[in-house]
C-alpha positions in Angstrom: -18.2 58.5 -1.7 -21.6 56.9 -1.8 -20.9 55.4 -5.2 -17.6 54.1 -3.9 -19.3 52.4 -1.0 -21.9 50.8 -3.2 -19.1 49.5 -5.6 -17.1 48.2 -2.6 -20.2 46.4 -1.2 -20.9 44.8 -4.6 -17.3 43.6 -4.8 -17.4 42.3 -1.3 -20.6 40.4 -2.0 -19.1 39.0 -5.2 -16.0 37.9 -3.3 -18.2 36.2 -0.7 -20.4 34.4 -3.3 -17.3 33.3 -5.1 -15.7 31.5 -2.1 -15.0 27.9 -2.9 -13.7 25.0 -0.8 -10.1 25.7 -2.1 -10.4 29.3 -0.9 -11.5 28.2 2.5 -8.6 25.7 2.7 -6.2 28.6 2.0 -7.8 30.6 4.7 -7.5 27.7 7.1 -3.9 27.2 6.4 -3.1 30.9 7.0 -5.2 31.4 10.1 -5.1 28.1 12.0 -3.0 28.5 15.2 -2.0 24.8 15.1 -0.3 25.2 11.7 1.4 28.4 12.9 2.7 26.6 16.0 4.2 23.8 13.9 5.8 26.3 11.6 7.3 28.2 14.6 8.6 24.9 15.9 10.4 24.3 12.6 11.9 27.8 12.7 13.0 27.2 16.2 14.6 23.8 15.3 16.6 25.6 12.5 18.2 27.8 15.1 19.8 24.7 16.6 22.0 24.2 13.6 24.5 27.0 14.3 24.4 25.9 18.0 25.4 22.3 17.1 28.1 23.4 14.7 29.8 25.8 17.2 32.9 25.1 19.1 32.9 24.8 22.9 33.4 28.1 24.7 37.1 28.9 25.3 38.2 29.0 28.9 40.1 32.0 30.4 41.8 31.5 33.7 43.6 34.3 35.7 45.4 34.1 39.0 47.4 36.7 41.1 49.7 35.9 44.0 49.0 37.9 47.1 52.7 37.8 47.8 54.9 37.3 44.7 56.4 33.9 44.3 60.2 34.0 44.3 61.6 32.0 41.4 65.2 31.7 40.2 64.3 33.9 37.2 62.4 36.5 39.2 59.3 37.1 41.2 56.1 35.6 39.6 53.2 37.9 40.1 50.5 35.6 38.8 49.4 33.9 35.5 46.7 34.2 32.9 45.8 31.4 30.4 43.3 30.7 27.7 42.3 27.2 26.4 40.1 26.2 23.4 38.8 22.6 23.3 38.2 21.0 19.8 35.9 18.0 19.3 37.3 15.1 17.4 37.5 15.5 13.6 34.0 15.2 12.1 32.1 15.5 15.4 30.8 19.0 14.7 29.5 17.9 11.3 27.8 14.9 12.8 26.1 17.1 15.5 25.0 19.6 12.9 23.6 16.8 10.7 21.7 15.5 13.7 20.2 19.0 14.3 19.3 19.3 10.6 17.5 15.9 10.7 15.6 16.9 13.8 14.6 20.1 12.0 13.3 18.0 9.1 11.1 16.1 11.6 9.5 19.5 12.5 9.1 20.3 8.8 7.3 17.0 8.1 5.1 17.7 11.2 4.0 20.9 9.5 2.9 18.9 6.4 1.1 16.4 8.6 -0.7 19.1 10.5 -1.8 20.7 7.3 -3.1 17.4 5.9 -5.0 16.8 9.2 -6.5 20.3 9.1 -7.6 20.0 5.4 -9.2 16.7 6.3 -11.2 18.4 9.1 -12.2 21.4 7.0 -13.4 19.2 4.1 -15.3 17.0 6.6 -17.0 20.1 7.9 -17.6 21.6 4.4 -19.6 18.8 2.7 -22.2 18.5 5.5 -22.8 22.2 4.9 -23.2 21.6 1.2 -25.5 18.7 1.9 -27.6 20.9 4.1 -28.0 23.5 1.4 -29.1 20.9 -1.1 -31.6 19.4 1.3 -33.1 22.8 2.0 -33.3 23.5 -1.7 -35.0 20.1 -2.4 -37.5 20.6 0.4 -38.3 24.1 -0.8 -39.0 22.7 -4.3 -41.1 20.0 -2.6 -43.1 22.8 -0.9 -43.7 24.6 -4.2 -44.9 21.4 -5.8 -47.3 20.6 -3.0 -48.7 24.1 -3.0 -49.3 23.7 -6.8 -50.9 20.3 -6.1 -53.2 21.8 -3.4 -54.2 24.6 -5.8 -55.0 22.1 -8.5 -57.0 19.9 -6.1 -58.9 22.9 -4.9 -59.8 23.9 -8.5 -60.9 20.3 -9.2 -63.1 20.3 -6.1 -64.7 23.6 -7.0 -65.6 22.2 -10.4 -66.9 19.0 -8.8 -64.3 16.8 -10.4 -62.4 15.7 -7.2 -63.2 15.3 -3.5 -62.1 17.9 -0.9 -60.0 15.4 0.8 -57.3 15.7 -2.0 -56.7 19.3 -1.0 -56.5 18.4 2.7 -54.0 15.6 2.0 -51.8 18.1 0.2 -52.2 20.6 3.0 -51.1 18.0 5.6 -47.9 17.3 3.6 -47.3 21.0 3.2 -47.2 21.4 7.0 -44.8 18.4 7.3 -42.4 20.0 4.7 -42.5 23.4 6.4 -41.5 21.8 9.6 -38.7 19.9 7.9 -37.4 23.1 6.4 -37.4 24.8 9.7 -35.5 22.0 11.4 -32.9 22.0 8.6 -32.5 25.8 9.0 -31.8 25.3 12.7 -29.1 22.7 11.8 -27.2 25.3 9.9 -25.9 27.3 12.9 -23.9 24.5 14.6 -22.4 23.3 11.3 -21.3 26.9 10.4 -19.9 27.4 13.9 -17.8 24.2 13.7 -16.5 25.2 10.2 -15.6 28.8 11.3 -13.7 27.4 14.3 -11.5 25.4 12.0 -10.7 28.6 10.1 -10.0 30.4 13.4 -12.9 32.9 12.7 -15.9 34.1 14.6 -18.8 31.7 14.8 -21.1 34.2 13.1 -18.9 34.8 10.0 -21.0 34.1 6.9 -20.1 31.1 4.8 -20.7 30.9 1.1 -21.5 27.4 -0.3 -21.0 27.5 -4.0 -21.0 24.7 -6.5 -23.1 22.2 -4.6 -22.3 18.5 -4.4 -20.5 17.2 -7.5 -21.5 14.0 -9.2 -19.1 11.0 -8.8 -16.1 10.9 -11.0 -15.6 7.9 -13.3 -12.3 6.1 -13.7 -10.8 6.9 -10.3 -7.7 4.8 -9.8 -6.9 3.1 -6.6 -4.0 5.0 -5.0 -2.9 2.6 -2.4 0.6 2.5 -3.8 1.0 6.2 -3.1 -0.4 5.8 0.4 2.8 4.7 2.0 4.9 7.2 0.0 2.9 10.4 0.4 1.2 10.2 3.8 2.7 13.0 5.9 2.2 11.2 9.3 4.3 8.2 8.0 6.9 10.7 6.7 7.2 12.1 10.2 8.0 8.7 11.6 10.4 7.9 8.7 12.2 11.2 9.4 12.4 10.4 13.1 14.3 7.2 12.2 16.8 9.2 10.1 17.2 11.7 13.0 18.0 8.9 15.4 20.5 7.4 13.0 22.2 10.8 12.8 22.1 11.0 16.6 23.8 7.6 16.8 26.6 8.8 14.5 27.0 11.9 16.7 27.0 9.7 19.9 29.8 7.7 18.4 32.0 10.8 18.4 31.4 11.3 22.1 33.7 8.3 22.6 36.5 10.3 21.0 38.7 12.6 23.1 38.6 16.3 22.8 41.9 18.1 22.0 42.6 21.5 23.6 45.2 24.1 22.6 46.0 27.2 24.7 48.5 29.7 25.9 49.7 30.6 29.4 51.3 34.0 30.2 53.2 34.5 33.5 54.5 38.0 34.3 57.8 38.0 36.2 59.4 41.0 38.1 63.2 41.3 38.4 64.6 41.5 41.9 66.7 44.7 41.8 68.5 44.1 45.1 69.8 40.7 44.0 73.3 41.3 42.4 73.9 37.6 41.8 71.2 37.1 39.1 72.4 36.5 35.6 71.4 38.9 32.8 68.0 38.7 31.1 66.2 37.6 34.2 62.8 39.0 35.1 61.4 38.4 31.6 57.7 37.4 31.4 57.1 33.7 30.5 54.9 32.5 27.6 54.0 28.9 27.6 52.0 27.0 24.9 49.7 24.3 26.3 48.0 21.2 24.9 45.3 19.1 26.7 43.4 16.0 25.8 40.2 14.8 27.4 40.1 11.2 28.5 36.6 9.6 27.8 37.3 6.6 30.1 33.8 6.3 31.5 32.5 4.1 28.7 29.1 3.1 30.2 27.5 6.5 29.6 28.6 6.5 26.0 27.5 2.9 25.4 24.1 3.9 27.0 23.8 6.9 24.7 24.4 4.7 21.6 22.0 2.0 22.8 19.3 4.7 23.4 19.6 5.8 19.8 19.4 2.3 18.5 16.4 1.5 20.6 14.6 4.6 19.5 15.1 3.6 15.9 13.4 0.4 16.6 10.6 2.2 18.4 9.9 4.5 15.4 10.2 1.6 13.0 7.5 -0.3 14.9 5.3 2.7 15.1 5.6 3.3 11.4 4.8 -0.3 10.6 1.8 -0.1 13.0 0.6 3.1 11.3 1.0 1.5 7.8 -1.3 -1.4 8.8 -3.8 1.0 10.3 -3.8 3.3 7.2 -4.1 0.3 4.9 -7.2 -0.9 6.8 -8.7 2.6 6.7 -8.0 2.8 3.0 -9.8 -0.3 2.2 -12.9 0.8 4.2 -12.8 4.2 2.6 -12.7 2.7 -0.9 -15.6 0.4 0.0 -17.6 3.5 1.2 -16.7 5.3 -2.1 -17.9 2.4 -4.3 -21.1 1.9 -2.2 -22.1 5.5 -2.5 -21.4 5.5 -6.2 -23.6 2.4 -6.7 -26.3 3.9 -4.6 -26.3 7.1 -6.7 -26.6 5.1 -9.9 -29.6 3.2 -8.4 -31.3 6.4 -7.2 -30.8 8.1 -10.6 -32.6 5.2 -12.2 -35.4 5.2 -9.7 -36.0 8.9 -10.0 -36.2 8.6 -13.8 -38.9 5.9 -13.5 -40.8 7.8 -10.8 -40.9 10.9 -12.9 -42.5 8.9 -15.8 -45.1 7.5 -13.4 -45.9 10.9 -12.0 -46.3 12.4 -15.5 -48.7 9.6 -16.5 -50.8 9.9 -13.3 -50.9 13.7 -13.5 -52.2 13.5 -17.1 -54.9 11.1 -15.9 -55.8 13.3 -13.0 -56.3 16.3 -15.2 -58.8 14.3 -17.2 -60.8 12.4 -14.6 -59.6 13.6 -11.2 -58.6 10.2 -10.0 -55.4 8.8 -8.2 -54.5 12.1 -6.6 -53.3 10.3 -3.5 -51.0 8.1 -5.6 -49.6 11.2 -7.3 -48.8 12.7 -3.9 -47.1 9.5 -2.7 -45.0 9.2 -5.9 -44.0 12.9 -5.6 -42.9 12.4 -2.0 -41.1 9.2 -3.0 -39.3 11.2 -5.8 -38.2 13.9 -3.3 -37.2 11.2 -0.8 -35.0 9.7 -3.6 -33.5 13.2 -4.1 -32.7 13.5 -0.4 -31.2 10.1 -0.4 -29.1 10.9 -3.4 -27.8 14.1 -1.6 -26.8 11.9 1.3 -25.1 9.4 -1.0 -23.3 12.3 -2.7 -22.0 13.5 0.7 -20.9 10.0 1.7 -19.1 9.7 -1.7 -17.3 13.0 -1.2 -16.4 12.2 2.4 -14.9 8.9 1.3 -12.9 10.9 -1.3 -11.7 13.2 1.4 -10.6 10.3 3.5 -8.7 8.8 0.6 -7.0 12.1 0.0 -6.1 12.3 3.7 -4.7 8.8 3.7 -2.7 9.3 0.5 -1.5 12.8 1.4 -3.2 14.4 -1.6 
């Protein structure tokens, strides 16, 4: 049992360390209550299809005379009738199609909610990845400064450098330790916000693997796919189709409904009447037909006009969203290119700074001079690394926004 528990712990730890952004997106899609609510709305909308395709309920009428009605054919005791109304030919299909189009609106809303959720999860993930990289860089900075302090102390002990060099390094060490502590404090609110999107406890551990990737080359502008794949636009487009189907269904409301039925009237023979012809007292069975008269045209005209106006409403909303998304797309693309150019500049600056540090370090080992310049260049190098991490995060967030806008 002990061995089993150890193996299970190792596997659990391995599963945690192997969590990637894609894994967390799957968890969010499964656990998020907003997505579940949209899916349930779609399932509920599907239940309207059999309702829309069903015939009206038949009517059953029954009546009894308290005192039998005397007719030439006998005494009528009462009557019972049943009537079934039938909508105009094609009306049920039109109403079912309207319900199906409305269900498709709910289905598109699920995709739009999923796209929105993934956008939020990615926006919460990359700041966490940025924080991990920043802590790693500052820890490396701390190790370098401690090595510099040790070197300066040795140089001072041999009379090859002043004591102030070690003090300068010690001051910078205190600054970096404080920065690391502040970064560690920043982790908790970021993890809490991320776990909330996954509908988990705030204290659930999060595994950040892979770091921040370098920018990809040859990314094509995907503006053409923006209008075709954005789920929010698809919802509005489906709303227009649903209103068109509703307009067709409303047209059938102008048509009359046809009813068919049967009436049964039980008759009792009057035994004391000797003048009645034979075969009297038979029950009566009477087929019936009825037709509704849709003569109040104003309400039907109003229903049609309502559908037409709603089509214009959704068309204008869709056009407005297209313009807004196009503006957001151009800004996101600018942010993407700016971050890529900044990373290219920082890579070049870091390479040159490393060369300068190597030269000054070699000189300091020989004559103990320019230690302050070495410290300044090292801090500049680490500042470049921190700026690159920020630029990488900005680049990835711009990619996330482009994916959100294009529905990818």
